[in-house]
N, C-alpha and C positions, 0 to 999 in steps of 0.2 A: 230114979223114978222111970217106972216104963208107961209106955202108951200102949192103951186098950187097941187090940188088932181091929176091932171093929170101927173106932175112930179113925185109926191109920188108913183102913180101907176106905172110910167116906171120905177123908180129904184127899188120897189118892184119885177118887172117882171125880170128885168137884175139880181137882186140877186139870184132869184129863177131858172134862167136858168144857171148860174154860178153854183150854189150849184147842181143842176142836172147833169152838166157835171163832177163836181168835184166827185160825186157819182158814176157816170159811170166809170171814169179813176181808181177810188179806186178799183171797184169791178173787172174791168179787170185786173188790176195788182195783185189782190188777185187770180185770174184764173190761172195768169202767172207763179205766185211763186208756187201754186198747182201742175201745171203740171211740173214744173222743179223738185220740191219735189218728186214726182212720179217715174220721170226717173231715171232710173238705171245706176248708174255711176259705169264704170269697175273699178275692184278692181286695176289695172296696166296694164302694157303693156302685149299684149297677148302673150302666149308660142309660142314660133317659130319665133317672130317679130323680127326684129333688135332693140335693145335698143335704144331710142331716143338721139341725141345728147343734152348735157345739158353742163351749164355753173355752176360753184360753186368757193366759195373762201374757201382757206385752213385755217381752224381756228387759227393753230400755228402762221402763219405769214401773213394772210390777202391776199395771193399771188391769183390771178385770175388762175383757171384752167378749162380746156375744158374735156369732158368725155373721148375723144379719146385720149388725153395725158394720163389720169388717167389708163384707163384700157389696154391700149397697147395691146398686144398679148397673154396677159394671163387671164383665169378665174376670176371672181370677184363675191363678193358677196357686194351689197349695203343693208345696214342694216339701216331701218328708225327708228329713236328714236325722243322723245319730251322730253324736260326737265321736263315737269310737269307729267309725265307718270309714275306710280308706277309700272306698269310692266317691262317699261323699265329699272328703276333703277333695278330692281330685276334681270333683265339681264346681266347688267354690269359685273359681276364676271365671267359669262358665257363666255362673249364675250372677255374679258380679258385674259381668258386660252385658247380659242379657236386662238387667233390671230398668236401665234408664229408657232401653228399647221397647220394652214391656209399658213403662210408666207414657211413652209417646203414643204407643198404640192404645192405650186406654184400658190395658189389662194391669189388673193388681197382682202383686207376687208376694206370698205370703208363704214363709218359711217355718215349718212347724217341726217343732222337736219335744223330747222328754227329757228332763235330767234337771240337776242342780244349777239354779240362776249362775252362780259364779262360774261354773264349768261350761256353760253356753256360752257366756259373754267372754270369756277366754278365746272359746273356739271361734265365734264369730269377731271377735276384734280389730281383725285387719280386713275385715270386707266393709262392702256398703249394704251388706243385708243386716246389719244388726238391728236398724229400725222397723225392719219387716219379720222379725222373730218372734214368733208365738210359742209360748208353752204351754201344753195340753195335757190333761189327767189322763190315766188310764183307760176310764169310760169312754172318752171323748176319743181317744186313740184308737180303741177296740172298733169303735163304728166307723169310723174313715179308713182305717188302715189295719184291718184285722191281722194281718201277718206281720205286721210291723216292718214292712218292707223299707229300704232305704238304699240310694236314692231312689224316691218314688214320689210320682206327681199326680193330682188329679185338676183336670181343666173342668171349669165351672161357668157356664154362661153368664149373661146377665140378668136372665130369668131365674138362676138358682137351680138349674139343672144340670147333672154331670153330663159333660160330653165326652169325655175319655179319661183315661188314667193307665199308667202302668210305669216302667222304670224309666227314670231319667235316660236319654239315649236311645229310646226307642224310636221306631219310625214315624208316630204321633208327635214325638217330641223334636224331633228334627224335621218335620214339617212345620211345627209352629215355630221354631227356630228362623225358618227361611221366611216365613209370613210376617215375621216382625223386623226381618232384616239382618240378622246376625249371619253373617258371612263367614265368621271363624270355624277354624275345623272344630270337631267336636273334642270333647278330650277323651283319651283313652280310657 
């Protein structure tokens, strides 16, 4: 059985066009990905802006909660951690020590994390933080902490407006520790 030369040339031309189109789409996608990589993501919600509403699940009981119910009318600190983060693990004793001081000062501490519930429970099992751990979905995490930084914090005033944010251990964090009376040296 022999193929007609015209049919063979037609198939070769069609394959060439499809290959060229595929190459065009691949290069266009690569340009789009590069443009997104160069775009600077914000660190978090801008200072002076209201904290976006978000939904979470309490780790201890899986109950759904909304941010307005969590924050109420008191100031709050949201601390973002990741179970695989060594710096986060190093900060756990500091957060454990600060929690009762924050309660006395009328500042709510909420630890925000993502991951499987059992892994998070294991991670926080030996801390006083477990009742204050919230699991958030990806959409809400991107709104609050677009770079997924950890350990990262957001200070929120009683009015729901973001007052400061940054890496745990920065100057604002150290000033806050002084204000609530935490005199122990910061973790390395």
